[in-house]
N, C-alpha and C positions, 0 to 999 in steps of 0.2 A: 447656534444662536437662535434659530427658529423655534427649537424645542423650549428654550428658556422663555422666549417671548410668548409662546402659546401657554406655558405654565403660568406666567404672571397674569395673563389675560383671564385665565380660569379663576385664579385666586381673587383678582379684583372683582370679577363678576359675582363670586360667591360672597365676598365681603359686602358688596352692595346689596345683594339679596338678603343677607342676614340683617342689615340695617333696616331694610324695608319691612321685614317680618317683625322686627321689634317695634317699628313705628306703627305697623298695622295692629299689633296687640295692645298698644297704648293709645289707640285712636279714640276720639270722642264719639260715643254711640250715636249721637244725633247728627253728627257731621256727615250727611249723605254724600256730598260731593267729595269730601276728603276720602271717604270709604271707596268710592268709585275710582278715584285717582290712585289710591294705594293698591287696590286690586289690579288695576291696569299695569301699574309699575311692577308689581309682583309677577304678573304674567310675562311681561317683557323680560324681566330679570331671569326668570326660570328658563325661558327660551334661549336667552343669551348664554346662560351657564351651560345648558345642554349642547348648544352649537359649539361653544368654546371647548367643552370637554371632548366632543366628537372630533374636532379639529386637532386637539392635542394628541388624542389616541391615534388618529389617522397618521399624523406626522411621525409619531413614535414608531408605529409599525413600518412606515415607509423607510425611516432611518435604519431600522434593523434589516430590512430587505436590502438596502443599499450596502450596508456593512457586509452582509452575507455574500452579496454579488461581488463585492470588491475582494473578499477573501478567496472566493472561487476563481476569480480572474487571476489573482496573485498566484494561486496554486497551479493554475494552468500555465502561466508564464514561467514559473519555476520548473515545471515538468518539461516544457519545451526547451528551456535553456539547458537543463541537465541532460536531456536526450541529445541536444546538439553537441554539448561538450563531450559526452560519452562517445558519440559518433566520431568526433575529431580525434579523441584519444585512440580509438580503435584504428582509425586510418594511420595515425603515427606509428602504432604498434606494427601494423602490416608493412610499413615502409622499412622497419628495422629488421624484418624477417625475410631473408633471402635464401635460407637453407635450413636443414634440420638442425644444424649446429647452433644457428641463431635462436631457433625456437627452444632448444634445450637450455641455452644460456639464460633466456628470459624467464623460462618456466622451470628452473632447476629444482625449486622446493617442492611443488606438487608432483613433479616427475619422480623425485626421490621417494616421496610418500607412496606413490603408486607401485613402486617396486616391492613394497612390503605386503605380505599376505594379509588378507582380511580375516576377521573372526567369524566363525560359524555359529557361535553361541549367542545367547540373548545379551542385550546391553545391561551392564551393571549400573545400579544406582550409585552414582558418585556425588561428591559434594557439589560439583558443577551443576549436575542435573537437579539436585535438591534445591539449589538456589533459585531455580525457575518454577518451583512448586510442583514438579512432576513426581508422580507416585508410581507404585508397581503397576497400577491399572493403565498408566499412560505409556508404558514402555513395551507393551506387547506388540510384537512384529506382525504387520499385516502382509501376508504372503503375496498379495496381489498389488501391493503399493510400490510405486516408483516415485521418488521425489526429484524434481528437476530444478537445478540451480542455474539461473540464467540472468543476464542483464535484461531489464524490461524496456527494450528499445524496439522500434519498428523493424530494423534490419535483422533482428533475431526471431521475428514472428514465424517465418517459414521454417526455421530450424526447430522451433518449438512444436509446430503443427506436424512436421515430419516425424519427430520423436514420439509425439502422442499417438500418431497413426500406427507406427511400428510396435509400440508398447501394447496397443489394443489388439493387434494381430497376434501378439504373443500371450494374450490373456491377462495382461497387466493394466493397471490404472495409473495414469500419469497425473501428478499434481504439481502445481506451481504456486509459489507463495502469494503472489498478488491476487490470485483468483479465490483463495480460500479465506483470507483474514485481513482484508484491506483496512478494516476499522477496529481491529483489536490490538492486543499486545503482540506485535509482529514477531519479535525475536523469540518470545516464549513459544509461540505456535510453530515457528520454523524449526526450533530445536525439537519440539514434540514430533513434528512430521519427519525430521531426520532420524530420530530414534525409532519411530514406528515403521519407516520404510524398509522394504526388503533390499532395495537397490537405490543408489544415488547416481544420477547422471548430472554432470556439471559441464556447462558450456563456458569454457574459459577464454573465449575470444574477448579482446579488449581489456583483459586484466581488471575486471570490475572488482572493487574492494569487497563489496558485500558477498559476491560469489566466492571469492577466495577465503573470506572469513567463515562462511558456511561450509565450504569444502574442508577447511581445517578442523571444524567440529566433527564432520563426518569421518575424516581420517582418524581423529583421536578416539572415536567410538568404535573403530574397526569395521565400519560399514563397507560393503562391496561398492566400489565407486567406478564409474566409467567417465573418463574425460573425453570431450569432443571439441574439435577445433576445425574451423573452416580455413582451407588454405587456397591460395591462388593456384590456378591450373598450371601456370608456368613454373611454379616452385616445386621441385621434387622433394618428397619427404620419405625417409626410410628409417624411422624410429621403430624398431621391433620390440614392442612391449605390450603385454596384455592390458586390456582395459583402457587403451588410448586410441582414439579414432580420429584420423584426419580425413576430411571429406571435401569434395569440390562442389557438390550440388546435392539436392534432396535425394535423388535416386541412389547416389553413392553412399549417403548417410544411412538410408534405409537398409541397404544390403549389408553394410559393415556392422551396424548397430544390431541387426537381427541376429547375426552370428555371435556377437559378444554377449547379448542377453541370453541366448540359448546356452552358452557356455557357463554363465553364472548360475542359471536356473538348475543346471545339472549338478554343479558343484555345491550349491547353497540351497 
């Protein structure tokens, strides 16, 4: 409403100014007092137009700033709500798991995929990859690159940092989606990174749908993948399978992940 009011104020001032200019051009040459009056009116009108225009522009800029601030606030509120819900879902998942049989039941699909051997050759250009505009130059494997699939929540930060540290000690570079392309075509870039990565590590805690979708892509491409999952210390896990790591704390993760990475680097 203020923007419309300011706009009409500017228009009225400009119309008044135009009328005065026309009057000034048609004035009687000998009318000294009329000339002075018209000049003074013109000056006041010009000043009024300038101030009205400045006010209009100031309010327009202010409104845009308010809209941008509201968008940022909404985005933050959404992120907090999503993080809270993911945390609650993760807690519910933990309550469902009291043994390795429970874990196997909940994660039977990725567990089944992990039993299959990964490919040692380069990724082939398929129709799926072509749909995202990837070319031969985009699918070259980076021998030092590890791509990390993980929920982006605070409770998973320590897991990410521990994973990054152990990868660095093994001479590898760990990348995570939200760090690399937050303002780009996220899915295209994630697929590109999955294709280029030598190894994929997936944190499957909380059954995050994005993580499982990306993990499915990695499995379909035959990428060497390592699944990691944090387990309560009171819960015994005895799932004997390569490339699946259960850990209770950061030190436990580092020790087990180091061995698994070394094994893949020798084989792949």
